[in-house]
C-alpha positions as CSV (number, residue, x, y, z in Angstrom):
1,X,-5.9,10.6,23.2
2,X,-3.1,9.7,25.6
3,X,-2.2,6.2,24.5
4,X,-2.1,3.7,21.6
5,X,-4.1,1.0,23.5
6,X,-6.9,2.6,25.5
7,X,-10.3,1.3,24.4
8,X,-11.0,2.9,21.0
9,X,-14.2,4.9,20.9
10,X,-14.1,7.0,17.7
11,X,-12.0,6.7,14.6
12,X,-11.6,8.5,11.3
13,X,-11.4,6.4,8.1
14,X,-11.4,7.1,4.4
15,X,-13.3,4.6,2.3
16,X,-11.3,4.2,-1.0
17,X,-13.1,5.5,-4.0
18,X,-12.7,7.0,-7.5
19,X,-9.2,8.3,-6.6
20,X,-7.9,4.7,-6.7
21,X,-9.4,4.3,-10.1
22,X,-7.0,7.0,-11.3
23,X,-4.0,4.8,-10.6
24,X,-2.2,3.5,-13.7
25,X,1.2,1.9,-14.3
26,X,2.2,5.4,-15.7
27,X,1.5,7.3,-12.5
28,X,1.4,4.8,-9.6
29,X,5.0,5.6,-8.6
30,X,4.3,9.3,-8.5
31,X,1.2,8.6,-6.4
32,X,3.1,6.3,-4.1
33,X,1.4,3.0,-4.8
34,X,3.4,-0.2,-5.4
35,X,0.7,-1.8,-7.5
36,X,-2.6,-1.1,-9.2
37,X,-5.3,-2.1,-6.7
38,X,-8.6,-3.8,-7.7
39,X,-10.8,-1.0,-6.4
40,X,-14.0,-3.0,-5.9
41,X,-12.1,-5.5,-3.8
42,X,-10.3,-2.8,-1.9
43,X,-13.6,-1.2,-1.0
44,X,-15.0,-4.6,0.2
45,X,-11.9,-5.1,2.4
46,X,-12.2,-1.6,3.8
47,X,-15.9,-2.1,4.5
48,X,-15.0,-5.3,6.4
49,X,-12.4,-3.3,8.4
50,X,-14.9,-0.7,9.3
51,X,-17.4,-3.3,10.3
52,X,-14.8,-5.1,12.5
53,X,-14.3,-1.8,14.4
54,X,-18.1,-1.2,14.7
55,X,-18.5,-4.7,16.1
56,X,-16.2,-3.7,19.0
57,X,-18.3,-0.6,19.7
58,X,-16.1,1.9,17.8
59,X,-17.8,4.9,16.1
60,X,-16.5,5.2,12.5
61,X,-16.4,8.6,10.9
62,X,-15.6,9.0,7.2
63,X,-13.5,11.7,5.6
64,X,-15.7,12.2,2.6
65,X,-18.9,12.7,4.6
66,X,-17.3,15.1,7.0
67,X,-15.7,17.0,4.1
68,X,-19.0,17.4,2.3
69,X,-20.6,18.7,5.5
70,X,-17.7,21.2,6.0
71,X,-18.0,22.4,2.4
72,X,-21.5,23.7,3.2
73,X,-19.7,26.6,4.9
74,X,-18.5,29.4,2.7
75,X,-15.1,29.8,4.4
76,X,-14.3,26.1,4.0
77,X,-15.3,26.3,0.3
78,X,-13.1,29.3,-0.4
79,X,-10.1,27.7,1.4
80,X,-10.6,24.3,-0.4
81,X,-10.7,25.9,-3.8
82,X,-7.7,28.1,-3.1
83,X,-5.7,25.1,-1.9
84,X,-6.7,23.1,-5.1
85,X,-5.6,25.8,-7.6
86,X,-2.3,26.9,-6.0
87,X,-0.3,24.5,-8.2
88,X,2.2,26.5,-10.2
89,X,1.8,24.2,-13.2
90,X,-1.6,25.8,-14.0
91,X,-0.6,29.4,-15.0
92,X,-3.0,32.3,-14.6
93,X,-5.5,31.6,-17.3
94,X,-6.1,27.9,-16.5
95,X,-6.1,28.7,-12.8
96,X,-9.1,31.1,-13.3
97,X,-10.9,28.5,-15.4
98,X,-10.4,25.8,-12.8
99,X,-11.5,28.2,-10.0
100,X,-14.7,28.9,-11.9
101,X,-15.4,25.2,-12.5
102,X,-14.9,24.3,-8.8
103,X,-17.1,27.2,-7.6
104,X,-20.0,25.9,-9.7
105,X,-19.9,22.5,-7.9
106,X,-22.2,21.6,-5.0
107,X,-20.6,20.3,-1.8
108,X,-20.9,16.6,-2.7
109,X,-19.3,17.1,-6.2
110,X,-16.7,19.5,-4.9
111,X,-15.6,17.0,-2.2
112,X,-15.5,14.3,-4.9
113,X,-13.3,16.4,-7.2
114,X,-11.0,17.5,-4.4
115,X,-10.3,13.8,-3.6
116,X,-10.6,12.1,-6.9
117,X,-8.9,14.9,-8.8
118,X,-9.7,16.6,-12.1
119,X,-8.4,15.2,-15.4
120,X,-7.5,17.3,-18.3
121,X,-10.2,15.8,-20.5
122,X,-12.9,16.4,-17.8
123,X,-12.5,20.2,-18.0
124,X,-14.6,20.8,-21.1
125,X,-14.2,24.6,-20.7
126,X,-10.5,24.4,-20.7
127,X,-8.5,26.5,-23.1
128,X,-5.3,28.6,-23.4
129,X,-1.7,27.8,-23.7
130,X,-1.1,25.7,-20.6
131,X,-4.3,23.6,-21.2
132,X,-3.4,23.0,-24.9
133,X,0.2,21.9,-24.0
134,X,-0.9,19.5,-21.3
135,X,-1.1,15.8,-22.2
136,X,-4.8,14.8,-22.3
137,X,-4.1,12.1,-19.6
138,X,-2.6,14.7,-17.2
139,X,-4.4,15.8,-14.1
140,X,-5.2,19.5,-13.5
141,X,-6.0,18.7,-9.9
142,X,-4.2,15.6,-8.8
143,X,-6.1,12.7,-7.1
144,X,-5.3,11.7,-3.5
145,X,-5.2,7.9,-3.3
146,X,-3.0,8.2,-0.2
147,X,-6.0,9.7,1.7
148,X,-6.8,6.0,2.5
149,X,-4.1,6.3,5.1
150,X,-5.8,8.7,7.5
151,X,-3.1,8.3,10.2
152,X,-0.5,10.3,8.3
153,X,-2.3,13.6,7.7
154,X,-3.6,14.1,11.2
155,X,-3.0,12.6,14.6
156,X,-4.5,13.4,18.0
157,X,-2.4,14.1,21.1
158,X,-4.5,14.6,24.2
159,X,-7.5,16.7,23.3
160,X,-5.7,18.5,20.4
161,X,-5.2,17.6,16.8
162,X,-1.9,17.7,14.9
163,X,-2.7,18.5,11.3
164,X,0.6,17.3,9.9
165,X,3.1,18.5,7.3
166,X,3.4,15.7,4.7
167,X,6.8,15.3,3.0
168,X,5.7,13.8,-0.3
169,X,4.3,16.2,-2.9
170,X,1.7,13.7,-4.0
171,X,0.1,13.8,-0.5
172,X,0.4,17.4,0.7
173,X,-3.1,18.4,-0.2
174,X,-4.5,15.7,2.2
175,X,-3.6,17.8,5.2
176,X,-5.4,20.8,3.7
177,X,-8.6,18.7,3.5
178,X,-8.4,17.3,7.0
179,X,-7.5,20.7,8.3
180,X,-10.7,22.0,6.7
181,X,-12.7,19.4,8.5
182,X,-11.2,20.1,11.9
183,X,-11.6,23.9,11.4
184,X,-15.1,24.0,10.0
185,X,-17.1,20.9,10.9
186,X,-19.4,21.4,13.9
187,X,-18.3,18.0,15.2
188,X,-14.9,19.5,16.0
189,X,-15.9,23.0,17.1
190,X,-13.5,24.3,19.7
191,X,-10.7,21.9,18.8
192,X,-7.4,23.5,19.0
193,X,-4.6,22.4,16.7
194,X,-1.2,21.6,18.1
195,X,0.5,21.3,14.7
196,X,-0.1,22.7,11.2
197,X,0.9,21.9,7.6
198,X,3.0,25.1,7.4
199,X,5.5,23.7,9.9
200,X,8.4,21.3,9.4
201,X,7.7,17.9,7.9
202,X,5.9,15.6,10.3
203,X,3.7,12.6,9.6
204,X,1.3,10.8,11.9
205,X,2.7,7.3,11.1
206,X,5.8,8.4,13.0
207,X,4.0,9.4,16.2
208,X,3.4,6.8,18.9
209,X,1.7,7.7,22.2
210,X,3.6,5.3,24.4
211,X,1.7,6.4,27.6
212,X,0.2,9.6,29.0
213,X,2.9,12.3,28.7
214,X,5.3,10.2,26.7
215,X,5.5,10.4,22.8
216,X,7.9,8.6,20.5
217,X,8.5,10.2,17.1
218,X,10.3,8.5,14.2
219,X,12.5,10.5,12.0
220,X,13.5,9.1,8.6
221,X,12.0,9.2,5.1
222,X,9.0,11.3,6.0
223,X,9.4,13.1,9.3
224,X,12.5,15.4,9.6
225,X,14.5,16.0,12.7
226,X,13.3,19.5,12.6
227,X,9.7,18.2,12.6
228,X,10.4,16.1,15.7
229,X,11.9,19.2,17.5
230,X,9.0,21.4,16.5
231,X,6.4,18.8,17.7
232,X,8.3,18.5,21.0
233,X,8.2,22.3,21.5
234,X,4.5,22.3,20.6
235,X,3.4,19.5,23.0
236,X,5.6,20.8,25.8
237,X,4.2,24.3,25.5
238,X,0.6,22.9,25.4
239,X,1.2,20.6,28.5
240,X,0.5,17.5,26.5
241,X,3.7,15.7,27.1
242,X,6.8,15.7,29.4
243,X,9.0,13.4,27.3
244,X,9.5,13.0,23.5
245,X,11.7,10.2,22.2
246,X,13.3,11.1,18.8
247,X,13.8,7.7,17.0
248,X,15.9,7.6,13.8
249,X,14.7,4.9,11.4
250,X,16.1,3.7,8.1
251,X,15.1,5.8,5.2
252,X,13.7,3.0,3.1
253,X,10.3,2.3,1.4
254,X,9.7,-0.7,3.8
255,X,10.3,1.4,6.9
256,X,8.9,4.8,5.9
257,X,7.3,5.4,9.3
258,X,8.0,4.3,12.9
259,X,4.7,2.4,12.9
260,X,6.0,0.2,10.0
261,X,8.5,-1.4,12.4
262,X,6.8,-1.0,15.8
263,X,3.2,-0.7,17.2
264,X,1.8,-1.1,20.7
265,X,-0.6,-4.0,21.5
266,X,-0.7,-3.5,25.3
267,X,0.3,-0.9,27.9
268,X,3.7,-2.6,28.1
269,X,4.0,-4.6,24.9
270,X,5.0,-3.8,21.3
271,X,5.1,-5.9,18.2
272,X,8.4,-5.2,16.4
273,X,10.5,-6.1,13.4
274,X,13.3,-8.3,14.8
275,X,16.2,-6.7,12.8
276,X,15.5,-3.3,14.3
277,X,14.2,-4.3,17.7
278,X,17.6,-4.2,19.4
279,X,19.4,-1.8,17.0
280,X,16.8,1.0,17.1
281,X,18.0,4.0,19.2
282,X,16.3,7.0,20.8
283,X,17.2,10.5,21.9
284,X,15.3,11.6,25.0
285,X,14.0,15.1,24.7
286,X,12.7,17.0,27.7
287,X,12.3,20.6,28.7
288,X,15.5,22.2,30.0
289,X,16.4,25.6,31.3
290,X,14.7,27.7,28.7
291,X,15.2,25.2,25.8
292,X,15.1,21.6,25.0
293,X,17.3,19.1,26.7
294,X,18.5,16.2,24.6
295,X,20.0,13.0,26.1
296,X,21.2,9.9,24.4
297,X,21.2,8.1,22.2
298,X,20.3,4.9,24.0
299,X,18.6,1.7,22.8
300,X,15.0,2.6,22.0
301,X,13.6,-0.2,24.2
302,X,15.5,1.0,27.2
303,X,14.8,4.7,26.7
304,X,11.1,3.9,26.2
305,X,10.8,1.7,29.2
306,X,12.4,4.3,31.4
307,X,10.2,7.1,30.1
308,X,7.1,5.0,30.6
309,X,8.1,4.0,34.2
310,X,8.6,0.3,33.3
311,X,11.3,-2.1,34.2
312,X,11.2,-3.3,30.5
313,X,9.1,-3.1,27.4
314,X,7.9,-6.5,26.2
315,X,8.5,-7.3,22.6
316,X,6.7,-9.6,20.2
317,X,8.6,-10.4,17.0
318,X,7.3,-10.2,13.5
319,X,7.7,-13.8,12.3
320,X,9.9,-16.6,13.5
321,X,12.7,-16.8,11.0
322,X,14.5,-14.0,9.1
323,X,12.9,-14.6,5.7
324,X,9.3,-14.8,7.2
325,X,10.1,-11.7,9.3
326,X,11.1,-9.8,6.3
327,X,8.1,-10.9,4.3
328,X,5.6,-10.1,7.0
329,X,7.3,-6.8,7.8
330,X,6.8,-5.8,4.2
331,X,3.2,-6.9,4.4
332,X,2.6,-4.6,7.4
333,X,2.8,-7.3,10.1
334,X,3.9,-4.7,12.6
335,X,1.3,-2.2,11.6
336,X,-1.4,-3.3,14.0
337,X,-4.3,-1.2,15.4
338,X,-5.1,-1.7,19.0
339,X,-8.9,-1.4,19.8
340,X,-8.3,-2.1,23.5
341,X,-5.5,-3.4,25.7
342,X,-4.4,-6.8,24.3
343,X,-6.8,-6.6,21.4
344,X,-5.6,-5.6,17.9
345,X,-6.6,-5.5,14.2
346,X,-4.1,-7.1,11.8
347,X,-3.9,-8.3,8.3
348,X,-4.8,-12.0,8.1
349,X,-1.9,-12.8,5.7
350,X,0.7,-12.3,8.4
351,X,0.2,-15.8,9.7
352,X,3.2,-16.2,11.9
353,X,3.1,-12.7,13.4
354,X,-0.5,-13.2,14.3
355,X,0.3,-16.6,15.8
356,X,3.1,-14.9,17.9
357,X,0.6,-12.3,19.1
358,X,-1.9,-14.9,20.1
359,X,0.7,-17.0,21.9
360,X,1.5,-13.9,23.9
361,X,-2.1,-13.5,24.9
362,X,-3.1,-10.8,22.4
363,X,-6.5,-11.2,20.7
364,X,-6.1,-10.7,16.9
365,X,-9.0,-9.4,14.8
366,X,-8.0,-10.5,11.3
367,X,-8.9,-8.5,8.2
368,X,-8.2,-9.0,4.6
369,X,-5.8,-6.5,2.9
370,X,-4.5,-7.9,-0.3
371,X,-5.7,-4.7,-2.2
372,X,-5.6,-2.2,0.6
373,X,-1.9,-2.9,1.2
374,X,-0.8,-1.9,-2.3
375,X,-0.2,1.6,-1.0
376,X,2.1,0.3,1.8
377,X,0.0,0.6,4.9
378,X,-1.8,-1.6,7.4
379,X,-4.7,-1.2,9.9
380,X,-2.9,1.5,11.9
381,X,-2.0,3.5,8.8
382,X,-5.6,3.4,7.6
383,X,-7.1,4.8,10.9
384,X,-6.9,8.1,12.8
385,X,-8.1,7.4,16.4
386,X,-9.9,10.5,17.7
387,X,-11.1,9.2,21.1
388,X,-9.9,6.5,23.4
389,X,-10.5,5.7,27.0
390,X,-7.7,6.5,29.4
391,X,-5.4,3.7,30.6
């Protein structure tokens, strides 16, 4: 993986399931969803997304299936259970009960519980002070509806995987599960990590592979400046990059990651939210004499073009007028997934942005996302590319 636009060969997705059925008006804010999705329709939309990728020759892997396979191995089971019961809310007695319950599950049911969560009323053997004082609607093991957005908890740079450090409490166990898959599934035997969840906060939605050797990393609501610095050190030491662009972004719900305002659709072209296109800045990070060298800030488009060896980076705007641009940015108009140079997947509802893309010579594969988008994410957020052709 050295670019955002080389022909996509293998991708990791998570088909939404029972974890979305756990969302209610009472807990949706905590679990980071803006609305309560119609789960059956969300699954239909996701199946159509996966089929659109397969129709272009992409191998689709699923988190749940890989996790079930990994949990056949004792080391993976032990780690998965330990990660699930570390929550300090449980106390010693309830922790022991939950541990016993999880140990009795086969790999399929354990994977289901780790993703969908364990409700208070489902633990029939529960007892003790903590259990009795919990509300019956509370979760003993929280569900992971955000697992739908596989881009955030791991991202590939070169031939190595960055298992990320998620900032929001509701999502942190996602990285533990994907880390188990990469560590224990035979498909990924020999894969070396370049980042781990124990490091500073870094999320995959903030990482853009602009071209071989050049990585842009957003810093804002989810990825900290320390996370950008740590990733820079890691990829430099591993020989995976020569330049990292640190890109500050507004710390708002609509711009939680860099890929909510900017994604690549060709080797020299991005689709970008107009209000930030010419205000976004970047600090250029390279290796200095024994430490990191930091230059800038400069306009992002200029710094990126220079690092990529281009005269300029072409920009396609989200929408044509300010109101449409704001609406379509909120609806993930910028969050496209390139399946090849000048071919991308986008939500069909972003009519003007898609028209702009096509007017610029970009083929748009339209998918429905009325329910998938309730968690604030588009096609790029919902996909973790594992293998692309070089460019």
